[in-house]
N, C-alpha and C positions, 0 to 999 in steps of 0.2 A: 785354767778356772772355768766352771760350768755357772749358770745362774739357776738353780734348783726350782721346780713348779711345786706349789702347793695344793695338794687336794683335800677338798673338806666334804666330811660324809654328813650330809643333812636332809638327807631323804627321808628318815626315819623322826626327823625334828620336830618335837612337840606332841610325840603319841603319847606321852605321861604328862605333860606339861598342858596341852590342850589346843597344839595347833598352831598351824604360821600366823592366823589370823588373829589370834588371842595373844600371842607373842607380847610379852611386857620388856620395855626397853629397861637395859641397866643402869641409867643417868638420865640425869633431866634432860641432857641433848637428844636422847632420843636412840642412843648405840646399842646393839646386842653385843652379848659376848664373842658372835663372832667378828664381829666390827674390830674388836679389839685384837685379835689372831691375824686377822689381815694387815692391821695397823703395824703389830710385832713382825710378821713374817716379812713386810716390806722394808722395813727398817734394819732388820736382821741380814739381808741379800737376797732372800725369794723375788723370782719375775713372776709370771703367769700364775695367778687363780684359778682353779677348776672345782664347781662346786657340784656335788654329787645328791641331784633334788629329783623329785617325783615332777614328771612332766605337767601335771596339772598344778602344781606348786609355782609353776614357772610366773604366772603373771603376781601373784603377792611377793612372789622371792625378789624379782625386780624391782618393785616399788618400793619394798624395804629394806633391800642391800644393794642390789646391784647397781642401780643408779647411781648413789653416792659414790660407790668404789671406784666406779669405770675411770673415772678421772685422774686417777691414781696409779692403774693399772689393768692389764690386760684381763678381762675375767669373763670365763667360759662355762656354759652349763653341759651336764652330763645328767643323762636320765637314766635312772634305776626303775627296773619294774621284772615283775615274775617272767614276763614272757622273754627276756634277755636271757637266752638259754641257747646251748649250740643245738646245730642241725642234730635230728634225730631222738629228740630229748622231749619231754611234755611234763607241764605242771598235772602235779596229781589232783583229782577233784577236790572241790572244796577249800586247798591252800590258799590261803589270803597271806598270810605271814612273807616279809620278805624273805630273800634266800641269805643276807648276812653280812657283814662288814666285808669281808673280802671280795664277794659279788661286787658290791658297790663301786670298789676300787677296780675292777674287771670293765665295769661298764665306763669308766673314764678311759680306756685305754688306748683308742683311737684319739685321743687330743693329749696327751701324755709323749713328750717327744725327748727326755731327757731325766735326770736322777729327779725324783718327786720325793717329797715328803704327806704322810697323809696325818688326817685328824679329826676328830669329832667337833661337829658343829657347836654345840653346847656346851663344851669344855674350855676353861679359861687356863691355859697352858702358862702365862708367863713369859715376857720378854727372854730371859735367860735360856729356855727351851729353845726358841725358836734360831736362838744366835747359835747355839752349840750344834743344831742340827743343820744350818745352815751352812757353818764352818765345815763340818763334815762332807757333805755332798758335794761343797764346791769344788773339793780336789778331784782329781782324775783316780779312779778307784778299779780294781778289777770286779767283775759282774758280782763276784760273792760275796762282796762287802756291804752290808748293811748296817743299820744303827735302830736305837731305839731310846727313847727316852723316857727315864725310871724313876719313879716316885718313891718316896715311902709311904707305905700305906698309910699311915694314921695323918698322912697330910690329903688324903683322898676322900674320907669317909663324909658322910651327911649323917645328921641328927634325926633325918626324916625318913628314912627306909633304909631296904636293902638296894645295893649296887652290885654291878657286875664290873669286875677287874681281871685283867691276867696275871697272875700269880707266878713272878720269875724267879730262877734260878741263878745264880750269877755267880761265876770262876773268879779265882785271885785275880785275874790279869784285868777284869772287867767286861770280860764278854758273857754273853747270855749262854747258857745250858740248856734251858728248857723253860717253858711258859705253859701255864696250865690257866683256862678259863674257868672263875670262878663266878657263877654268874647269881649268886646269891649270897654277899657279906653285908652284915650289919656290924654297927660299930657297938661297943660291951664296953663297960667298967674295966679300964687297964688295958684294953687292946682291940681286937675285933675276931668274928669268928664266920666261919660260911656252913652252908647246908648243901647238901646234895639230894636230900630226899624231903621235900617240903616242910622242915622244921623239925623232922622227926628226932635228927641227931644235929649236933653242932661241932665243928673243928675249929678250934682256936688259932689264930694268926697272930705274932708279933706285929706291935707299931712299925718297927723298922722293915718289915718285909717289903722287897722291891715289886711294884706292880707297874703294869703298862697302863696307861690310860691311852691308848692308840693312837700314838705319835709314833710312828714308823718312818724311818729314812730307807728308799731302795733307789737301787741301779734299775734302770727300766728293762732290763731283760728279766728282772722278775715276773713280769707281766705273762711272759711264755710260762714260767712253771704255774703262774697262778691259774691258767685258762686249762693246762692239763689237770691241775689236781680238782677244779671245779668238774669237769668231767668224771674223774674219780667220785667225788662227794655225791653227782647227779646218780650215778651207776651202783654206789656201793651204800652209802650211808641215807640218800632219803628212801628209798624203799623199806628202812626199817622204823623210820619214822617221819610220814610222808608229810604231815601238818607242821611240825615244828623244829626240824634237822636245820640248822644253820652252817654256811661255811664263813667260818672266824677267821680274821685276818691272821693271828698268831699261828696257825695252821701253817702258813708259808715259811717263816723263818725256822719254823720246829721242824718243818721236814727238812730243810737246809742244814741245819746242825746234827739232825739224827743219821743225815747219809753222807755228811763230811763235803758238801758241795759248797758251803757258804758260810759267814760268820756276821754274829750282830752283835756290834759294839753297844755296851748300853751306857749312855750321856746322862749320867746323873744329875740331881737339883734337889736344890732345899726348899724348892717354892712348893707354895700351900697351893693345891687343887681348889678351883672354885667353880661350881656348875648349878643347872637349874635342873634337876634331875624329875624332883617335885618342885609344887607352886610354894610349898613352905620353905627352900632353899632361897627364894629370890632375895629377901632382905640381905642376906647374910652377902649375896654377891653385889648386894647395891653399896651396901656398907663398905665393904672391901674395896671397891673401886675407889670411891670417893675418897677414902683415906689416901690410894696410891695418888689419883689427880692430886689432892690437897699436898702430898710430899713430892709433887712435879713431876713423878713418872710418866705422866700422858696429860696430853693439853685436854683441855674443855673441849673442842670442838676436833675430832679427830680428821678431819676431811677437809677442812678449812682450805 
């Protein structure tokens, strides 16, 4: 049995919501969504927590989250920045956009020493998701066996704008066969739809479509492939779109599936996603957490 590490991607936290200093707690005790993720992960069986942030966020992040979590677990910071690239490559002139979610995980490679899960900082996944992932990662497995928690699309949408989701294809045995990143999905009457041309055309998606909320479970050896693919990305993809090209996390399991070097078991959950993608989402999250506390799912003070 191994104790998995939780990697939280928080470097982009607040880009649409307004930034760390303006971040609003989701309960009267001052907790953030991330507090609930860490709380759920620890009681599910995770050990060390790695938060990937921008280095200039460290002081605020430590004051808001780090100092209250440290009494319960080992918390480590890793820093994501544009200049964290291999020797021989350079940042395109004028580029300010981060390299993407897979790059965020690569920035934490030096402090990951075993199987690990990856989540977004501003998504509420639910205890059941962490328990399923911890149970998967605790088992000794071949290097090629990975996992993903899959949600029903209808449980991950917001009324307040578009969202980005990894749209998944799952076989009859519960394994991922493909995932496509759709960066603009909107809720529609009776379902949802996505666009790839700025809204000129839309393609419908069924409510029960399995989507990734970037909750992945990996064996540590995946980091080697992640590094190789980042070099490919910088060589082949960035020159075609130097300002906006992104290295998405789903690209790695997709490559493993395509070339037969690995599998991704889809751990399904009926849970509803909660997140603060937009300011208008906040009240819904506050209300949902209050209801869960009233039902006894969480204590009032997570870190007492």
